[in-house]
KEZA-198440 format. One record per residue: residue in three letters; x, y, z of N, C-alpha, C in turn. Coordinates in steps of 0.02 Angstrom, whole numbers, plus 50000, padded with zeros to 5 digits. Atoms other than C-alpha are relative to their C-alpha. Example, Ala and Ser with C-alpha at 12.3 -4.5 7.8 and 13.67 -1.06 7.14 Angstrom:
REM residues 2
Ala500454994150000506154977550390500455006050000;Ser499584994149997506844994750357499615005550037;
//
This chain:
REM residues 153
Unk499654997950067432254621745632500595004750058;Unk499444995649971434154627645698500095006149967;Unk499884993550038434784642745663500454999149952;Unk499745000750064436004636045525499554999649936;Unk500385002950055434414629345435499665006349981;Unk500274992650023433644648545421500315002549964;Unk499874997850054433884654445263500015010050002;Unk499864993950023434694672045226499815002849948;Unk500154996950061434204684545116500595000849962;Unk499474998650029435404686544989500455006150009;Unk499794993449990436594699545014500644999549957;Unk499594998350038437814710344925500654997050019;Unk499465002349979439624701444919500415002750027;Unk499644995449973440834710545022500444999949949;Unk499394998950042442084719444913499615002249929;Unk500304999450058440624720844775499855007349982;Unk499974990649990440374739244826500725003549979;Unk499174999450002442094746544755500005007250026;Unk499764992649973441804766244808499355003049975;Unk500604997049999440654778444825499875004349942;Unk499984995350076440194786744659499795007250007;Unk500224992449991439304802744725499745000950058;Unk500264999549937438494811244859499555004749965;Unk500484995650020436794821444828499775003050075;Unk500274995449927436494835944940499285004249966;Unk500544993950007434764847044931500225003950033;Unk499884995549966435224863144941499345007349990;Unk500364994350006434164881244961500185003149956;Unk499604993650046435174894344891500734996149958;Unk499675002950028436034886744763500715005149976;Unk499404993650002437144903144733500604997750079;Unk499664999549957437624903444905500494991750029;Unk499905007449993437904883044893500814998249947;Unk499534999350041439044885544738500635004150025;Unk499694996649954439944898544830500444997650034;Unk499755004149958440364888744971500434992149987;Unk499545002950005440934873344912500634998949906;Unk499524998650045441844879944765500645005350026;Unk499734996449969442554895044840500494999050060;Unk499964999849929442584892345025500404990950008;Unk499535005649966443014873845023500524998449945;Unk499505001250066444014873844827499814994149967;Unk499975006950045443314859844745499835001549944;Unk500075001950066443184857444585499345000449965;Unk500875000850019441384862844489500244998049923;Unk499955004050071441204851144346499595006749940;Unk500154995450062440934864344180500074997449920;Unk500235001650077440354860044005500184992449985;Unk499895006350005440954842043946500114996950057;Unk500085002549945441334837844113499344999350040;Unk500635000149965439544838544167499694994549972;Unk500355006250032438734820744137499364999749959;Unk500534998550061437474820343988499365000750044;Unk500775000949962435984815444109499855009550046;Unk500104995549939436294831844221500065006849956;Unk499954992250033436734844744070499335004950000;Unk500674996250010434904852744039499975003250082;Unk500254998449939434554852844240500885005650017;Unk499464996149988436554862844251499655005649992;Unk500214997050027436054871544133499535005850018;Unk500564996949968434534878744201500125003650087;Unk499844997449931435384882144366499824995450065;Unk500375004649951434534867144452500334996550055;Unk499605006349977436024855744493500645002849978;Unk499215000050005437974859144514500264994050027;Unk499685005849997439174846144515500655003450024;Unk499204999049982440844847444617500444992350014;Unk499775006850000442264834044601500425001550080;Unk499514997949942443154831944773500604996849984;Unk499625000750016444944828244781500264992549974;Unk499825005150022444904810344769499524996849941;Unk500435001250050443634810244618499344998550012;Unk500805003249962442034806144716499605008249951;Unk500154994850047440744818744623499435001550067;Unk500534996949950439514830944750499525003749955;Unk500564996850041437934834844663499535002550028;Unk500364996449961436984848344734499345000949948;Unk500864999550013435024849244702499805007350010;Unk500544994249990434174864844702499264999450018;Unk500715001549989432664865644798499925005950058;Unk500134993749979432254884044849499494998550059;Unk500315000649966430724879044944500214994950074;Unk499815004449947431864867145064500165004350058;Unk499804996149948432044873145244500084994150085;Unk500045003749941432594864245402499395000150038;Unk500674998349944431134859145515500015005150068;Unk499844997349930432084866845663500495006149951;Unk499564996150021432894884645631500685000150026;Unk499494999449960434354880145730500434995849958;Unk499685005750013435624870945624500344994550032;Unk499625004149960436304861445760499384994850019;Unk500565005149975434574851045777499904996049921;Unk500075004850060434794836845638499425001149953;Unk500784999750029433564836545512499834994749937;Unk500005005550067434024821445385500094994350035;Unk499765007149979434584803945420500695001349983;Unk499305000450008436254809545362500405002750056;Unk499434994549931437704815245510500245002549959;Unk499754995450024438804822245410500434997449951;Unk499544999750073439984822945242500775001050036;Unk499244998549979441894821745310500544999749936;Unk499465000450055443364826945176500614999450051;Unk499145002349968445154821245230500415005949967;Unk499634994550041446424833645209500664998850050;Unk499305001349991448434833245239500185003250071;Unk499844998249949449094835245410500215009450017;Unk499634993050000450134851045381499525006249969;Unk500484997350032448654858045283499385002050054;Unk500524999549958447354856745431499835007650025;Unk499914992649970447754873745529499735005649958;Unk500454995150060447514884445366499254997849976;Unk500645001750030445924875645318499625002450067;Unk500354997749944445314879645497499855007049996;Unk499944994150015445884897545474499345003449942;Unk500494998150069444964898745296499235000550045;Unk500355000349965443384892045372499585006250043;Unk500154995449941443494906345515499975007349963;Unk499994994450033444044920045395499165001349946;Unk500664999950043442394915645280499464999750038;Unk500535001149958441224917345434499554994349989;Unk500295005249967440764899345430499784996950078;Unk500195002349938439814893445571500144991650026;Unk499705007249964440814880645669499454996750044;Unk500635005249948439774866845770500554997850038;Unk499195001449931441534860745878500504997249968;Unk499495000950011443254859945864500425004849981;Unk499525009050012444694857445811499874996550060;Unk499855003949930444564842645921500734994349962;Unk499395005549996446054830045944499914993850026;Unk499995007749976445994811045944500464995249980;Unk499445004050020447084797245934499774998549914;Unk500084999450075446304795945745500195005449958;Unk499914993950039446684812645700499735005650034;Unk500494993549970445994830345720499665002449957;Unk500594996250045444344838145645499935005150025;Unk500414991949992443284854445628499304995549980;Unk500635003350033441524849545617499685010249980;Unk500254992550024440624866045517499224999349969;Unk500674998350044438924870645422500145002049939;Unk500104997150074438594872845248499305004850016;Unk500284993949975437414886445216499194997149997;Unk500495003649989435944874445221500074996350065;Unk500165002649934436294869145384500384991250010;Unk499835006549987437204852645344500664999850028;Unk499475000749996438514845845428500564998149992;Unk499495001350066440254845545354500534998750056;Unk499185001749964442184839545431500425001049949;Unk499114998750025443864844445392500304995450064;Unk499665004949949444944828845468500464998849971;Unk499275003150031446724823645451500214995950043;Unk499675004949965447764808845490500505002750064;Unk499364998149945448964810145672500505000249945;Unk499184998750018450574817245633500324996950053;
//
């Protein structure tokens, strides 16, 4: 049998997946995470009619919080009070996810870095400059690695 005769499993056609619908993160301390994503990063927290009907009860119970990123993607935080990374050092990755990156205009990058520092956010590394732009890597309250990056100027 030739390689061309071997049947491939069906694949989702290129272009069928339109965009990222949402990200969901488990968080240990919902209050700290809401403050971090809402006040430190400045994301809009969904309230009232903005909350998806399927999550209204969980939001009302304080078990879920939803944020909208600037491009409209939703970030869901799921409260898991017993969650703890297997290693106390947040630089030791503990999930299959590597990091979540937020894009920012180049002229706002330095002020974002300053805001992270003023808020005493734990920086992993950066700012770094690359041909693809600048970035800074840092941790949320649960030790999940985040990045703020901008295109080159």
